[in-house]
C-alpha positions as CSV (number, residue, x, y, z in Angstrom):
1,X,17.9,-15.1,18.9
2,X,15.0,-12.7,18.1
3,X,11.6,-14.2,17.1
4,X,10.2,-12.7,13.9
5,X,7.4,-11.0,15.9
6,X,10.0,-9.3,18.0
7,X,12.0,-8.3,15.1
8,X,8.9,-6.7,13.5
9,X,8.0,-4.8,16.7
10,X,11.6,-3.5,16.8
11,X,11.7,-2.4,13.2
12,X,8.3,-0.3,14.0
13,X,10.0,1.2,17.1
14,X,13.0,2.2,15.1
15,X,10.8,3.8,12.5
16,X,8.8,5.6,15.2
17,X,12.0,7.0,16.8
18,X,13.1,8.4,13.4
19,X,9.8,10.7,13.2
20,X,10.5,14.5,13.4
21,X,7.7,15.2,15.9
22,X,7.6,13.9,19.4
23,X,3.8,13.6,19.5
24,X,3.9,11.5,16.1
25,X,6.7,9.3,17.6
26,X,4.7,8.9,20.9
27,X,1.6,7.8,19.1
28,X,3.7,5.5,16.8
29,X,5.4,3.9,19.7
30,X,2.1,3.3,21.5
31,X,0.9,1.4,18.6
32,X,4.2,-0.3,17.8
33,X,4.2,-1.8,21.4
34,X,0.7,-3.2,21.0
35,X,2.0,-4.9,17.9
36,X,-0.6,-3.4,15.6
37,X,0.4,-2.3,12.2
38,X,-1.1,-1.0,9.1
39,X,1.3,-3.0,6.9
40,X,-0.1,-6.1,5.4
41,X,2.9,-8.5,6.6
42,X,5.3,-8.7,9.6
43,X,7.9,-10.4,7.4
44,X,8.5,-11.2,3.8
45,X,11.1,-13.8,2.7
46,X,12.5,-12.6,-0.6
47,X,14.1,-15.2,-2.8
48,X,12.2,-18.0,-1.1
49,X,12.5,-20.4,-4.2
50,X,16.2,-20.9,-3.9
51,X,17.9,-23.5,-2.0
52,X,18.7,-21.2,1.0
53,X,15.3,-19.5,0.7
54,X,13.5,-22.9,1.0
55,X,15.5,-23.8,4.1
56,X,14.7,-20.4,5.6
57,X,11.0,-20.6,4.9
58,X,10.8,-24.2,6.2
59,X,12.5,-23.0,9.5
60,X,10.4,-20.0,9.8
61,X,7.1,-21.9,9.3
62,X,8.3,-24.8,11.5
63,X,9.3,-22.6,14.4
64,X,6.9,-19.7,14.1
65,X,4.0,-21.1,11.8
66,X,1.6,-21.3,14.8
67,X,2.0,-17.8,15.9
68,X,-0.1,-15.0,14.4
69,X,2.8,-13.9,12.4
70,X,1.8,-12.5,9.0
71,X,4.4,-14.1,6.5
72,X,4.7,-13.9,2.8
73,X,7.1,-15.5,0.4
74,X,8.5,-13.3,-2.3
75,X,10.2,-14.0,-5.6
76,X,9.9,-13.6,-9.5
77,X,8.1,-16.9,-10.2
78,X,4.5,-17.3,-8.8
79,X,4.3,-21.1,-9.6
80,X,7.5,-21.7,-7.8
81,X,6.5,-19.6,-4.9
82,X,3.1,-21.5,-4.5
83,X,5.0,-24.8,-4.6
84,X,7.2,-23.8,-1.9
85,X,4.3,-22.4,0.1
86,X,2.2,-25.5,-0.3
87,X,5.3,-27.8,0.7
88,X,6.0,-26.0,4.0
89,X,5.0,-27.7,7.4
90,X,2.4,-26.3,9.8
91,X,-1.2,-25.3,9.6
92,X,-0.6,-21.8,8.1
93,X,0.3,-21.2,4.5
94,X,2.3,-17.9,3.8
95,X,1.0,-15.6,1.2
96,X,2.8,-15.2,-2.1
97,X,4.2,-11.9,-3.5
98,X,5.7,-11.8,-7.0
99,X,8.5,-9.0,-7.1
100,X,11.5,-8.7,-9.3
101,X,14.7,-7.4,-7.5
102,X,15.6,-5.5,-10.6
103,X,12.3,-3.4,-10.6
104,X,12.5,-0.4,-8.3
105,X,8.6,-0.3,-8.4
106,X,8.4,-3.9,-7.2
107,X,11.0,-3.3,-4.4
108,X,9.1,-0.1,-3.3
109,X,5.8,-2.1,-3.1
110,X,7.4,-5.0,-1.4
111,X,9.1,-2.8,1.3
112,X,5.8,-0.8,1.8
113,X,3.9,-3.9,2.5
114,X,5.9,-5.3,5.4
115,X,7.8,-4.6,8.6
116,X,10.7,-6.7,7.7
117,X,12.2,-7.9,4.4
118,X,14.6,-10.9,4.9
119,X,16.6,-11.9,1.8
């Protein structure tokens, strides 16, 4: 099973390999291997306030919360997201991103802010 950090690096590498220029791809791959990213998050868990989303968030923070993984919980209701974030185990508290699946602008903004969206 891949760790969320490894999944984020693999997603970056795949994006690099899709670039048209070899020099662009080479520069991108060197930064992807180093694990650096200009995106705000490594992983966003979309739908974190539902039953399965809460279980996933709990597992994610229990298993990987001590790593330097940049995690955010996303959904429609800020109050519910903040309640889930506050209830999670571990020292780190994930950030909260409000986004509606029915809004193309919200989905574009969400996708642009992270390496991986898990739903």
